[in-house]
Structure formats: structure tokens, C-alpha cells
C-alpha positions in Angstrom: 9.4 17.1 -34.3 9.2 13.6 -34.8 6.6 10.9 -33.8 9.2 8.6 -32.3 10.7 11.9 -29.5 7.8 13.0 -29.0 6.8 9.9 -26.8 10.9 9.3 -24.9 10.1 12.9 -24.0 6.5 12.1 -22.4 7.9 8.6 -20.9 10.8 10.4 -19.4 8.1 13.2 -18.2 5.8 10.0 -16.6 9.4 8.3 -14.7 9.8 12.2 -13.7 5.9 12.6 -12.2 6.0 8.7 -11.3 8.5 9.9 -8.6 7.7 13.2 -7.2 4.1 12.5 -6.6 5.7 8.9 -4.6 8.7 11.2 -2.8 5.7 13.9 -2.6 3.3 10.8 -0.7 6.2 9.4 1.0 7.3 6.5 -0.7 2.7 5.3 -0.1 -0.2 4.5 -2.0 -2.4 6.7 -2.1 -4.9 4.6 -1.9 -3.4 1.8 0.6 -0.6 3.0 2.0 1.4 0.0 0.8 5.2 0.4 -0.1 5.9 1.3 -3.8 8.9 1.4 -5.9 9.8 1.9 -9.6 11.4 -2.0 -9.9 10.2 -4.1 -7.3 11.8 -7.7 -6.3 9.9 -10.8 -5.8 9.8 -10.8 -2.3 10.8 -7.5 -0.3 7.0 -7.0 -0.2 6.9 -3.5 -2.9 4.5 -2.9 -4.9 5.0 -1.3 -8.3 4.4 2.3 -8.2 2.2 3.7 -11.2 0.0 7.1 -11.9 -3.5 7.3 -11.8 -5.8 10.1 -12.8 -8.1 10.8 -9.3 -10.7 11.4 -11.6 -10.4 9.3 -14.7 -9.5 10.2 -18.0 -11.8 8.3 -19.5 -15.1 10.3 -17.9 -13.3 13.8 -18.0 -10.6 14.5 -16.1 -7.2 15.6 -17.4 -3.9 14.4 -16.8 -2.8 17.4 -15.5 -0.2 17.3 -11.9 -3.6 17.8 -9.9 -5.8 15.3 -10.4 -2.8 12.5 -10.7 -1.4 10.2 -7.2 1.1 7.9 -7.0 -0.4 4.4 -6.9 0.8 0.3 -6.6 -0.4 -0.9 -9.8 -2.8 -3.4 -7.5 -4.7 -0.7 -6.8 -4.5 1.0 -9.8 -5.7 -1.7 -11.5 -9.0 -2.6 -9.0 -9.6 0.9 -9.0 -10.5 0.9 -13.1 -12.6 3.5 -14.8 -13.9 4.5 -10.6 -13.5 7.7 -9.0 -10.5 8.1 -5.9 -14.4 8.7 -4.3 -16.7 5.6 -5.4 -13.2 3.6 -5.0 -12.1 3.9 -1.4 -16.4 4.2 -0.8 -16.4 0.7 -2.3 -12.9 -0.3 -0.1 -14.8 1.1 3.3 -18.0 -1.2 2.0 -18.6 -4.3 4.3 -18.7 -7.0 2.4 -22.3 -8.4 1.0 -24.0 -11.1 3.2 -23.3 -14.9 2.0 -27.5 -15.8 0.5 -28.6 -18.5 2.0 -29.6 -21.7 1.7 -32.9 -22.8 2.9 -31.9 -26.7 1.9 -28.6 -26.6 4.1 -30.1 -24.9 6.7 -33.1 -27.5 7.2 -29.5 -30.4 7.4 -30.8 -31.6 4.3 -27.5 -31.9 1.2 
């Protein structure tokens, strides 16, 4: 089988996996639960559908059905190289407190 044919088959498998995972998840992002579509239309409030590895392949995760979820492009990009658990913990963490400037507290510019 040629390299081009392998690439075409891999792309078709990827689209099929995206559709199946999205359907299994009710068309919602695994992380933020927003509604997703394969090809979003601007202004409809839906985000682009992507596949994400719960344990990233760069950290030893395999590209198999149990390690893949449907995620919106925003969450997938924000998650980066984190595991799903690390990302969810980071999303739920309170915002860091702003550092205080003692000069402003004393009323000085």
C-alpha cells in the first residue's frame, strides 16, 4: 500500500472516530460540555470537534479507543501535554491571588 493511500485511510479513520466519540458523548466536549460540530459556522456558538488523548501520546499514551475522547478545539489546545486529570484539576483550581503592591495601598502613585 502506498504512503498516500495509508494517509487517506488514516484520515478517514480519524473522521469516523471523531463522529463516533462525539455521538457517544452526546455531541458535547468531554471537558467543558459545550456543543461541538465538525465544521463550525461562525456565530452559532458551537466549537470545532477534535479528538484528544486522555493520556497524551507524548507521555506514553496509546492511540486507541479507550484513550481518546471528543473535545472542543479550545479545551484540546488549552490541555496541551497534560493528562485529563491534570487539566480538570487546573480548570477547577481557584484563580491565583493578585500580588499586592504596598505603594498603592499607602495611597502613593
